[in-house]
C-alpha positions as CSV (number, residue, x, y, z in Angstrom):
1,M,0.4,-0.4,-0.1
2,P,1.5,3.3,-0.9
3,D,2.2,6.0,1.5
4,V,-1.0,8.8,1.6
5,D,1.2,12.3,0.8
6,A,-0.5,16.2,1.8
7,T,-2.2,16.1,-1.5
8,D,-4.0,12.6,-1.5
9,A,-4.4,13.8,2.4
10,R,-5.8,17.2,1.0
11,L,-8.1,15.0,-0.9
12,L,-9.6,12.5,1.1
13,L,-10.7,14.9,3.9
14,A,-12.0,17.2,1.2
15,L,-14.1,13.8,0.3
16,R,-14.7,13.0,4.2
17,E,-16.7,16.7,4.0
18,D,-18.2,15.7,0.7
19,P,-18.8,12.0,-0.6
20,R,-20.4,12.6,-3.4
21,A,-18.2,15.5,-4.5
22,S,-17.3,15.4,-8.1
23,V,-14.2,15.6,-9.2
24,M,-14.8,18.4,-10.8
25,A,-15.8,19.8,-7.4
26,L,-12.6,18.6,-5.7
27,S,-10.5,20.1,-8.2
28,Q,-11.7,23.3,-8.1
29,R,-12.1,23.0,-4.3
30,L,-8.2,21.4,-4.0
31,G,-6.7,24.1,-6.6
32,L,-6.0,20.7,-8.8
33,A,-6.4,19.4,-12.6
34,R,-9.3,17.3,-13.0
35,N,-7.2,14.5,-14.3
36,T,-4.5,14.5,-11.3
37,V,-7.3,14.1,-8.7
38,Q,-8.8,11.5,-10.7
39,A,-5.3,9.5,-11.3
40,R,-5.1,10.2,-7.7
41,L,-8.9,8.7,-6.5
42,T,-7.8,5.7,-9.1
43,R,-4.6,5.6,-7.3
44,L,-6.3,5.2,-3.8
45,E,-8.7,3.3,-4.4
46,S,-7.2,0.2,-6.1
47,S,-4.4,0.3,-3.6
48,G,-6.7,-0.5,-1.2
49,A,-6.2,3.1,0.5
50,L,-9.4,4.0,0.3
51,G,-11.7,1.0,2.8
52,P,-14.6,0.0,1.4
53,L,-18.0,1.8,1.5
54,D,-19.9,-0.8,3.9
55,R,-17.5,-0.2,6.4
56,R,-19.9,3.0,6.6
57,V,-23.0,1.2,7.3
58,R,-23.8,1.2,10.8
59,P,-25.2,-2.9,12.0
60,E,-27.7,-1.1,14.7
61,A,-29.3,0.1,10.9
62,L,-29.7,-3.4,10.0
63,G,-31.4,-4.8,13.2
64,Y,-27.8,-5.7,14.9
65,R,-28.0,-3.7,17.8
66,L,-26.2,-5.6,19.9
67,G,-22.0,-5.2,19.9
68,A,-19.9,-7.5,20.9
69,Y,-15.8,-9.4,21.2
70,V,-14.8,-12.3,20.9
71,T,-11.2,-13.1,21.6
72,V,-10.7,-16.5,19.9
73,Q,-7.3,-19.4,21.0
74,V,-5.9,-21.5,18.4
75,A,-4.1,-24.5,18.2
76,Q,-1.0,-24.6,16.9
77,R,-0.9,-23.9,12.8
78,S,-4.7,-23.6,12.8
79,L,-4.6,-19.8,12.5
80,A,-5.1,-19.2,8.9
81,E,-8.2,-22.1,8.8
82,V,-10.0,-20.4,11.6
83,S,-9.8,-17.2,9.9
84,D,-11.6,-18.1,6.8
85,A,-13.7,-20.1,9.0
86,L,-14.9,-16.4,10.9
87,A,-15.0,-14.6,7.7
88,Q,-17.7,-17.0,6.8
89,V,-19.8,-16.1,9.4
90,P,-22.2,-13.1,8.2
91,E,-22.2,-11.8,11.3
92,V,-18.4,-11.4,11.9
93,L,-17.6,-7.8,11.1
94,E,-13.6,-7.7,11.6
95,V,-11.0,-9.8,12.3
96,T,-7.5,-9.2,14.1
97,G,-4.4,-10.8,14.8
98,L,-3.0,-10.3,18.8
99,S,-0.3,-10.7,20.4
100,G,-0.8,-12.1,24.5
101,V,-2.9,-15.1,25.2
102,A,-5.6,-14.8,22.9
103,D,-4.7,-15.1,18.9
104,L,-7.8,-13.2,17.9
105,L,-10.1,-10.5,18.1
106,V,-13.6,-11.0,16.5
107,R,-15.6,-8.2,16.4
108,V,-19.3,-9.3,16.2
109,A,-22.9,-7.8,15.7
110,A,-25.9,-9.6,16.8
111,R,-29.6,-9.1,16.5
112,D,-29.9,-9.3,21.0
113,A,-28.5,-12.4,23.4
114,D,-29.4,-15.1,21.6
115,D,-28.2,-14.1,18.5
116,L,-25.0,-13.5,20.3
117,W,-25.3,-17.1,22.1
118,R,-26.0,-18.8,18.7
119,I,-22.6,-16.9,17.0
120,T,-20.5,-17.5,19.6
121,E,-21.8,-21.5,19.2
122,R,-20.9,-20.8,15.8
123,V,-17.3,-19.8,16.4
124,L,-16.9,-22.3,18.9
125,S,-17.7,-25.4,16.8
126,I,-14.5,-23.9,14.1
127,P,-12.2,-26.5,14.1
128,G,-9.4,-25.1,15.7
129,V,-10.8,-22.6,18.0
130,Q,-10.0,-23.8,21.7
131,R,-11.1,-21.2,23.9
132,I,-13.5,-17.9,23.6
133,D,-14.4,-15.2,26.2
134,T,-17.0,-12.6,24.8
135,A,-17.0,-8.8,26.1
136,L,-20.6,-7.1,25.5
137,A,-20.1,-3.8,23.8
138,L,-21.7,-1.2,25.9
139,R,-21.4,2.0,24.7
140,R,-18.8,3.4,21.7
141,F,-16.7,6.3,23.1
142,V,-15.0,7.2,19.9
143,D,-16.2,5.5,16.4
144,H,-13.5,4.6,14.1
145,R,-11.8,8.0,12.8
146,T,-8.9,8.4,10.7
147,A,-9.6,12.3,10.0
148,P,-7.3,13.2,12.8
149,L,-4.4,11.3,10.8
150,L,-5.1,13.3,7.9
151,E,-5.3,16.4,8.8
152,R,-1.6,15.4,10.5
153,A,-0.9,14.4,6.9
154,A,-2.3,17.1,5.3
155,G,-0.8,19.1,7.6
156,K,-3.7,20.9,9.3
157,A,-2.7,19.5,12.5
158,D,-0.3,20.6,14.9
159,D,2.3,17.5,15.4
160,D,1.9,16.4,19.4
161,R,5.6,15.0,19.5
162,D,7.3,16.2,21.7
163,G,10.7,17.4,20.6
């Protein structure tokens, strides 16, 4: 994945403010040529720097009002198979590899407590899963964000590193 430079960061911040802005509107706003904006957007999309659009959809809007984090301990050498099996569970939103006692952190969405029970039973039934622990997500205090990092990359935020 290529690095995002200051111009890319300014472009992404402009898209954050107006996700439906046209290439022409973005070029006028940023003082860049239309072809430059189009080329940068194409590169950012094809390189994976821009995540999928479905990340913006909140599970609650789809009826999944209960969120949880499941830590998973996996048998040695089964990590790839377990990860692949987790990807087949529709309620699994994200899987992250960890260091420490747990091997994976799995973010899930459930309709209610019974649905969460069903999901955790399905996770436990995956060959290679040794143990799970589940923690309910009660409230999100800071939503997923990258704007402060984009602002820093664009040169709009003070660098708070000691100096």
